[in-house]
N, C-alpha and C positions, 0 to 999 in steps of 0.2 A: 904827646904822652898824656895818657888819661890819668886823672887823679882818682883816687879811691872813692872820693865823694861824688864824682860825676856819675850821672844816671844815664844809662844807655837804653834807649827805647827801640825795641825790635819791631819791624813791620810784620803783622800777622800773616801767616800763609793760609790761603783758602784751599781746603782739600779738594781734590779732583773726584767728581762723582760721575756716574754713567750719564746723568742728565746734562752735566756741563761738557761732556765729551761728544754728545750728539750734535751733529751739524744739521743744517736745514735739509740738506740732500738726504741725510740718513732718516730724518723724520718723515720726509715725503715717501721714501722707500718703504718705511714701516706702514704708513697709511695705505700705500698701494698694495702691500702684501696682505693687510687685513681685508681690504676690499676684495682682493682676489679670493681669499679664504671664504668671505661671505658669498661671493658668486658660486664658488664650488659647493658650499653647503646648500644653497638654494637649488642648484642643479641636482644634487643628490636627493633633496627632498622632492623635487619634481619627478625624479626617476622612481622613488619610493612610492609616491602617489600613483604613478602610472602602473607600477607593479601591483599595487593593491587593487586597482580597478581591473587589471587583467585577471587577478586571482578571483575577484568577485565574479567576473564574467565566466571564468572557467568553472566556478562553483555552481552558477546558474545552469550552465550547459551540462555539468555532471548530474545535477538534480533532474534535468529534463531527460537525460539518458537513462537514469535510474527509473523514472516514471514510465518511460517507454519500455524498458526491460521488464518491469513489473507487469505492465499491460500484456506484453508478449508471453510471459510466463503464464499469466492467467489464461490467456487464449489457448496456450498449449494444453493447460489443464482441462479446459472446456472440451477441446478437440479429443483429448484422451478419454474424457467422460462420454463423449458421443460415440467414440469408437467401441468403448466397453459396452455401452448401451446397445449398439447395433449388433455386436457379437452375441449378446445375451438375449436379444429381442425374441427369437423363436421360443425359448423356454419361458420368457416373461409372458409372451402372449398366451402360451399354452396354460400357464398357471392362472392367468387372469380369467381365461374362459372356463377352466375346469374348476378351480377353487372358488372364484368369485362370481362365476356364471355370467361373465360379461359378454354382451352381444357385439359391441363395437369396440375395437381397440385401435387407437390412433397414436402412433409414435410421432414425436416432433410436431405437436399441434400448435400452430401459430394463429392467434385470434386477434383481429383488429376490430375495435368498436369504439365509437365516439372519439376518434383521434388517439386512442390508447392501443398499445400492442402488448400482448401477453403470450409467452411461449411455455408450453408444458412438455416435459420430456415424454411422458406417456399419459394419455387421457382415455379412459375407458368407461363405458356406461351400459346399463341394461334397463329395459322397461319392464312392464308387467309386475309380477310378484317381487322380483329382485329390486327394481326401482332404485338403483344405487349408481353413483359415480365414483370411480376410483382414480385418484391423481397420484402418479408415480414420479418421484423426483430422484434422478440418478446422479451420483457424484463419483469422481475418481477417488477423492478423499472426503469423507463426511466429517464436517466440523459442527460444533454446537449450534452455530447460527443457522445451519441448514434446517433445524427443527422449526424455528420461528418462521423461516421462509416458506416451508411447506404448509404450515398452518395458516399463514396469511393467504396463500394461494387457494386453500380450501375455503376460507371464510369469504373471499372475494370472487369465487368462481361464478356465481350467478350474475355478478356485474358484467362479466364478459359474455357469459352464455345464459341469458335469461330463459332460454327454451328448456334448460335442464332444471328449472326451479321445481321443487316438490320432490326431488330425489335426495336420498341420503348421500352424504359425502364421506369417503374414507380415504386415508392417505397411506402411501407406502413409501418409506425412505430407504433407498438402496445405494450401495457403494461397494468399491473394491477394498478400500482401507477405511478404518474408522478411528477417530481420535478416542483416547481412553474415556470410557464412561458415557460417550455420546449415544451408543446404541441403547443402553439401559434408560437413559433420559428420554429418548424418543418413544420407547415403549411405555414409559410412565406417562407420557403426554397423550397416549392413546393411538400412536402411529404404529402401523406394521413396519418391521425392519426386514431388509433382505441384503444378501451379499452376492456379488458376482464372482464366481470361481470357475476357472476353466470353461468359460463361455456358458456357464450355468447360472440361472437366476434362482436363488433359494431363499425362502423365508426363514428368518432366524428368531421369530417370536416364539416364546415358549408355549407349551400345551396349556390350554385353558385361557389363553390371552383374549381379553375382551377389548376390541377396538373402540375408539371414540367415534361416534357418528355425528357429523355436523349437520 
């Protein structure tokens, strides 16, 4: 029988936690699961890297295809320009002979000299009193850069054909369609302008136009 003065000492109870409940087998299983998750993550990263490389390769192939398509479209534009030029050639030649008094009219003139090649849509010239060369540039659609291109051809003509030196040089820029304002800019630069309509080659420069002579 306990006396009221007796002291009773209780043994402390240690609370159970998740850590104390884990066995060694449980810990090994957790480590194995983490390792498997790491392997799965590494595998997904490898797959992602492979996918990125494939996308980059597909992007390069797409760029190549776009460049090829652009080249083909440009080629079609050139062929259409050649076709238009060929259809209008009879009236073009007639105008060059009657209006500009040309003696020789050469469509598609290809000149090779000193390892360089230059092609002119139409090259015409006359000797004697006329003593002039006319360079005709034909485009299916005339853009602003065509003006500089034709002027460059006029300026360098004698490099390819030194036998024509001493003749005045005149340029005609012709096309089926024109970008806005380009026709007026070409005329302001001293170039004749012409349009091809219904197989007809017609000058569009206004009356009183004074061409530049190079």
